[in-house]
Structures are given as structure tokens and as C-alpha cells.
C-alpha positions in Angstrom: 0.0 0.0 0.0 1.3 3.4 -1.0 0.6 5.0 2.3 2.4 2.3 4.2 5.5 2.8 2.0 5.4 6.5 2.8 5.0 5.9 6.5 8.0 3.6 6.6 10.0 6.3 4.9 8.8 8.9 7.4 9.8 6.5 10.2 13.4 7.0 9.0 13.4 10.8 9.6 16.7 11.6 11.2 18.2 8.2 10.1 18.2 8.3 6.4 20.0 10.8 4.1 17.0 11.9 2.1 16.4 15.6 2.1 13.6 16.7 4.5 11.9 18.6 1.7 11.8 15.6 -0.5 10.4 13.5 2.3 7.7 16.1 2.9 6.8 16.2 -0.8 6.5 12.4 -1.0 4.5 12.2 2.2 1.8 14.7 1.3 1.7 13.7 -2.4 0.7 10.2 -1.3 -1.6 11.3 1.5 -3.5 13.4 -1.0 -4.2 10.2 -3.0 -5.2 8.2 0.1 -8.4 8.7 2.1 -9.4 8.9 5.8 -12.6 7.7 7.4 -14.7 6.6 10.4 -18.1 7.2 12.1 -20.0 9.2 14.5 -19.3 11.2 17.7 -21.6 13.2 19.8 -22.5 16.9 19.3 -25.2 19.5 19.8 -25.8 23.0 21.1 -23.9 23.4 24.4 -21.3 25.6 26.1 -17.9 24.7 24.7 -15.6 23.1 27.3 -12.2 24.5 27.8 -9.4 23.2 25.6 -5.7 23.8 25.5 -4.1 24.3 22.0 -0.5 23.2 22.0 1.4 24.4 19.0 4.7 22.8 17.8 6.4 26.1 18.5 5.7 25.6 22.2 3.0 28.2 22.3 -0.2 27.3 24.2 -3.5 29.0 23.8 -6.7 28.4 25.8 -9.8 28.0 23.6 -11.7 30.4 25.9 -9.2 33.2 25.0 -10.9 33.2 21.5 -14.3 34.2 22.9 -15.6 37.1 20.9 -14.6 35.3 17.6 -16.5 32.7 15.6 -14.3 29.7 15.9 -14.2 26.5 13.8 -12.3 23.6 15.3 -11.1 20.8 13.1 -10.0 17.6 14.9 -7.9 15.8 12.3 -5.5 13.0 11.4 -2.5 14.2 9.3 -2.6 11.1 7.3 -6.2 11.6 6.1 -6.7 13.2 2.7 -10.2 14.3 3.7 -8.8 16.1 6.8 -6.2 17.8 4.8 -8.8 19.0 2.3 -10.8 20.6 5.1 -7.7 22.2 6.5 -7.0 23.9 3.2 -10.6 24.9 3.0 -10.4 26.6 6.5 -7.2 28.3 5.4 -9.1 29.8 2.5 -12.0 30.9 4.7 -9.5 32.4 7.2 -8.2 34.6 4.3 -11.7 35.7 3.4 -13.3 36.1 6.8 -10.5 36.5 9.4 -10.7 40.2 9.4 -14.4 40.0 10.5 -13.7 37.8 13.5 -13.4 34.3 12.1 -10.8 32.0 13.7 -10.2 28.5 12.5 -8.1 26.1 14.7 -6.8 22.7 13.8 -6.2 20.0 16.4 -4.2 16.9 15.3 -4.1 13.7 17.3 -3.0 10.1 16.9 -5.2 7.6 15.1 -5.6 4.2 16.7 -2.2 2.4 16.5 -0.7 5.5 14.9 1.7 8.2 15.8 1.3 11.7 14.4 4.4 13.3 15.9 4.9 17.0 16.5 7.4 17.2 13.7 4.8 16.3 11.1 2.5 19.0 12.4 5.1 21.6 11.6 5.7 20.0 8.2 2.0 20.1 7.5 1.7 23.8 8.4 4.7 24.7 6.2 3.8 22.5 3.3 0.2 23.8 3.0 1.2 27.3 4.1 -1.5 27.3 6.8 -2.0 30.7 8.4 -4.1 29.6 11.4 -3.1 27.8 14.6 -2.6 24.0 14.3 -2.1 22.3 17.7 -1.4 18.8 18.8 -3.3 16.9 21.5 -3.6 13.5 23.2 -6.6 11.5 22.0 -7.9 11.3 25.5 -8.2 15.1 25.7 -10.0 15.1 22.3 -12.5 12.5 23.6 -13.1 14.5 26.7 -13.7 17.7 24.8 -16.1 16.0 22.4 -17.9 14.0 25.2 -17.1 10.8 23.4 -17.3 7.5 25.2 -14.7 4.8 24.6 -17.1 2.5 22.6 -17.8 5.2 20.0 -15.9 5.6 16.8 -15.0 9.1 15.8 -16.0 10.9 12.7 -12.8 12.4 11.1 -12.5 15.2 10.4 -14.7 16.4 13.3 -15.7 20.0 12.9 -17.0 22.1 15.8 -18.5 25.5 15.2 -18.4 27.9 18.2 -20.1 31.3 18.2 -18.8 34.6 19.7 -20.2 33.7 23.1 -18.5 30.4 23.4 -21.5 28.2 22.5 -21.2 25.2 20.2 -23.6 25.9 17.4 -22.9 23.0 15.1 -20.8 19.8 14.7 -20.2 17.5 11.8 -20.4 14.2 13.7 -22.7 12.4 16.1 -26.5 12.5 16.5 -27.8 15.7 14.9 -24.4 16.4 13.3 -24.3 18.1 10.0 -21.8 16.6 7.4 -22.4 19.6 5.2 -20.0 21.5 7.4 -17.3 19.9 5.4 -18.7 21.7 2.3 -17.1 25.1 1.7 -20.2 27.0 0.7 -22.3 25.5 3.6 -19.6 26.3 6.1 -19.1 29.8 4.7 -22.8 30.6 5.0 -22.9 29.4 8.6 -19.8 31.4 9.6 -21.2 34.5 7.8 -24.5 34.2 9.7 -22.7 33.8 13.1 -20.5 36.8 12.3 -23.6 38.9 11.5 -25.4 37.6 14.6 -22.5 38.6 16.8 -22.6 42.1 15.5 -26.3 42.4 16.0 -26.1 41.2 19.6 -23.3 43.8 20.4 -24.9 47.2 20.7 -22.6 50.3 20.5 -20.1 48.2 18.6 -18.1 50.2 16.1 
């Protein structure tokens, strides 16, 4: 399997003589051919729990510090083509809507029997020229945030949309989840509505 070949090559980072940029190009070229999957988590309107975003640079950001912005979280596997497509879509929407108060955040974590590695998170950011925070988290912390029990499989990518007041307004997985959040136009429309809603609920805002 192509993906397995690439993963074995990545396992040799630091041991083989291949240039890092070549490794990176091979890795993401094959990942864009492969696909990622799984099924549902829980979701629904509720106050967003706190979450710590650990970036490869060492910077940490509390999710609550983004209150006042419309936030879209993407929980993702780096080795999933589907997740990477959504990450690039969020990057595009950040360019369009960031100045109005939109803030995407990516959270990578390990798939079952896998190892993402902080180094690959940095590579992903550089390779796709992502302009928004991409953090790394333990799977247990992701499960806690999503309220996911151990016997549930997880829909990946898992998208969580949070309004300016810190309320979760939509998720892509679980009962009542909306898979259309992975569609660019659908997500853009929802973000636009929440940005306008936030303005309307803030009198004397200039």
C-alpha cells in the first residue's frame, strides 16, 4: 500500500540521508491520494468546554481566549486526505473572513495504532502554508472535549463551530451532526450568519 510505504520512509526521519523537503513532498503527495474515514461522535448546542491548544512552537492557547470570535475547530488526522482538504478549506476561509472575527483552529491527534508526531504537524503547516493555529493533543483530551465514550468511533475530520459567546452551534459528527459543514459553501454561509449575529447582539459596537 502506497501510504504504508510513505509511513515507513517517514519513520526514518533523522536516520536516512533523504532531504527533509523531499520526504515532505513524497508524504503529502501520497496522502492526497489516500483517504481517511470513520463514524460518529456526539455533538449538539452546548457551552464549549475549555481546551488547550499546544502548537509545535511551544506556544499554548486556551480556547476560551478566543471568545468574541467565531471559531471553527477541526479535529484531524494528518494522514487523512479528507482532513487535509478541510484544513486547506479553512485556510481559504480564514483569508476571506478572518478580518471580520473568524478564527479556525486545527487539532491533530493520533489515530488508533498510529503516531502523528509534533514534527509532522510543523511540516503540514509549512507544506500547505496554513495561516491559522494548528495544535497537537492527546486522543484522551479530544475524547473528553467531544464528550465521546470509549465505545464510539470518531468521525474524522470532526468539525465544531463555536459562536462569539463560546457556545457550540454545530458539529459535523454524532446525533444531529451536519456533514455539510465539510462543504465550503455551507460552512461559509454558517460562519457569515454567526458573524452577523454577533454584530447584531453587540450594541454600540463600532
